[in-house]
N, CA, C and O of each residue as an XYZ file, in Angstrom:
220
protein
N       0.841     -1.167      0.000
C       0.000      0.000      0.000
C       0.891      1.236      0.000
O       1.926      1.263      0.666
N       0.491      2.239     -0.736
C       1.265      3.476     -0.800
C       0.322      4.657     -0.977
O      -0.766      4.540     -1.540
N       0.778      5.793     -0.478
C       0.066      7.053     -0.644
C       1.070      8.052     -1.197
O       2.200      8.133     -0.716
N       0.663      8.811     -2.202
C       1.547      9.813     -2.791
C       0.938     11.194     -2.608
O      -0.237     11.411     -2.903
N       1.744     12.120     -2.121
C       1.321     13.505     -1.936
C       2.054     14.374     -2.947
O       3.274     14.286     -3.084
N       1.305     15.213     -3.653
C       1.886     16.171     -4.586
C       1.284     17.541     -4.300
O       0.082     17.730     -4.486
N       2.086     18.496     -3.855
C       1.561     19.839     -3.609
C       1.025     20.461     -4.892
O       1.549     20.205     -5.976
N      -0.006     21.267     -4.773
C      -0.566     21.945     -5.938
C       0.512     22.729     -6.676
O       1.269     23.479     -6.061
N       0.581     22.559     -7.967
C       1.533     23.273     -8.794
C       2.963     22.774     -8.698
O       3.860     23.362     -9.303
N       3.196     21.704     -7.954
C       4.549     21.197     -7.760
C       4.899     20.140     -8.790
O       4.040     19.382     -9.241
N       6.155     20.100     -9.151
C       6.657     19.046    -10.019
C       7.213     17.887     -9.222
O       7.795     16.963     -9.790
N       7.038     17.926     -7.906
C       7.585     16.900     -7.019
C       6.474     16.273     -6.190
O       5.413     16.867     -5.996
N       6.730     15.080     -5.712
C       5.788     14.421     -4.816
C       6.578     13.569     -3.838
O       7.774     13.336     -4.015
N       5.889     13.109     -2.806
C       6.514     12.220     -1.826
C       5.587     11.032     -1.638
O       4.365     11.178     -1.627
N       6.180      9.855     -1.490
C       5.406      8.629     -1.330
C       5.653      8.041      0.052
O       6.778      8.038      0.552
N       4.584      7.547      0.654
C       4.645      6.846      1.932
C       3.991      5.491      1.727
O       2.924      5.407      1.120
N       4.606      4.440      2.217
C       3.993      3.131      2.083
C       4.955      2.015      2.437
O       6.075      2.252      2.888
N       4.499      0.811      2.226
C       5.314     -0.365      2.528
C       5.872     -0.943      1.232
O       5.218     -0.902      0.189
N       7.067     -1.473      1.308
C       7.683     -2.121      0.166
C       8.181     -1.182     -0.918
O       8.441     -1.620     -2.039
N       8.319      0.099     -0.607
C       8.767      1.064     -1.610
C      10.279      1.125     -1.744
O      10.801      1.601     -2.752
N      10.985      0.641     -0.725
C      12.438      0.703     -0.727
C      13.002     -0.452      0.091
O      12.298     -1.054      0.902
N      14.259     -0.750     -0.128
C      14.914     -1.781      0.676
C      15.638     -1.180      1.875
O      16.256     -1.907      2.653
N      15.567      0.140      2.031
C      16.213      0.803      3.175
C      15.564      0.347      4.480
O      14.369      0.058      4.530
N      16.369      0.289      5.524
C      15.861     -0.124      6.830
C      14.885      0.913      7.382
O      15.115      2.113      7.233
N      13.794      0.468      8.020
C      12.856      1.408      8.634
C      13.580      2.327      9.612
O      14.411      1.873     10.399
N      13.270      3.593      9.562
C      13.877      4.571     10.466
C      15.226      5.087      9.995
O      15.862      5.861     10.710
N      15.680      4.685      8.822
C      17.010      5.093      8.377
C      17.006      6.418      7.609
O      18.074      6.967      7.338
N      15.844      6.937      7.259
C      15.786      8.209      6.522
C      16.248      9.346      7.430
O      15.966      9.348      8.628
N      16.947     10.296      6.858
C      17.443     11.439      7.609
C      17.147     12.718      6.842
O      17.019     12.709      5.617
N      17.038     13.829      7.588
C      16.866     15.158      7.003
C      15.639     15.254      6.097
O      15.717     15.783      4.988
N      14.515     14.744      6.575
C      13.261     14.826      5.836
C      12.486     16.047      6.335
O      12.496     16.350      7.529
N      11.824     16.739      5.424
C      11.057     17.923      5.782
C       9.643     17.817      5.239
O       9.434     17.335      4.126
N       8.678     18.264      6.019
C       7.303     18.414      5.571
C       6.944     19.869      5.815
O       6.821     20.290      6.965
N       6.776     20.636      4.762
C       6.504     22.075      4.865
C       5.015     22.310      4.675
O       4.442     21.929      3.655
N       4.393     22.939      5.660
C       2.956     23.207      5.625
C       2.695     24.634      6.068
O       3.545     25.248      6.713
N       1.536     25.167      5.730
C       1.208     26.544      6.113
C       0.672     26.636      7.530
O       0.763     27.702      8.140
N       0.113     25.555      8.084
C      -0.420     25.566      9.449
C       0.021     24.290     10.151
O      -0.625     23.249     10.030
N       1.124     24.378     10.886
C       1.720     23.188     11.485
C       0.813     22.568     12.552
O       0.763     21.344     12.674
N       0.107     23.378     13.313
C      -0.760     22.843     14.366
C      -1.920     22.052     13.744
O      -2.213     20.937     14.174
N      -2.569     22.626     12.741
C      -3.682     21.936     12.084
C      -3.197     20.661     11.402
O      -3.882     19.639     11.438
N      -2.024     20.716     10.783
C      -1.481     19.539     10.107
C      -1.159     18.449     11.108
O      -1.476     17.283     10.872
N      -0.535     18.804     12.224
C      -0.221     17.821     13.260
C      -1.499     17.205     13.815
O      -1.580     15.989     13.989
N      -2.499     18.044     14.093
C      -3.766     17.544     14.620
C      -4.416     16.562     13.646
O      -4.940     15.527     14.057
N      -4.381     16.890     12.366
C      -4.978     16.017     11.349
C      -4.217     14.699     11.247
O      -4.826     13.631     11.189
N      -2.896     14.771     11.225
C      -2.107     13.547     11.125
C      -2.285     12.651     12.342
O      -2.418     11.435     12.197
N      -2.290     13.229     13.540
C      -2.480     12.408     14.737
C      -3.891     11.834     14.782
O      -4.084     10.726     15.283
N      -4.883     12.565     14.269
C      -6.248     12.046     14.192
C      -6.313     10.830     13.273
O      -7.160      9.953     13.445
N      -5.412     10.790     12.299
C      -5.339      9.659     11.373
C      -4.479      8.519     11.894
O      -4.329      7.495     11.227
N      -3.910      8.695     13.092
C      -3.131      7.620     13.708
C      -1.630      7.761     13.582
O      -0.901      6.855     13.985
N      -1.142      8.864     13.039
C       0.296      9.084     12.929
C       0.842      9.457     14.300
O       0.285     10.325     14.972
N       1.925      8.812     14.721
C       2.548      9.160     15.987
C       3.385     10.418     15.813
O       4.168     10.520     14.868
N       3.222     11.372     16.718
C       3.970     12.629     16.644
C       4.375     13.059     18.044
O       3.630     12.864     19.004
N       5.557     13.643     18.152
C       6.037     14.144     19.432
C       5.396     15.490     19.757
O       4.628     16.040     18.968
N       5.726     15.998     20.921
C       5.218     17.302     21.329
C       5.831     18.409     20.498
O       6.908     18.249     19.923
N       5.145     19.519     20.441
C       5.669     20.677     19.729
C       5.751     21.862     20.641
O       6.173     22.938     20.218
């Protein structure tokens, strides 16, 4: 299963899912998610079951 996000007007996207890479889980570094409202985005992601630390 995979989900792909593409910002409006962007030529880039990011994919989240299982089996997309052979890299070890947790090995990604220096990843950024840029949003206009970090509190609303965090609330939405945690409502969907994403684990997030305090801000």
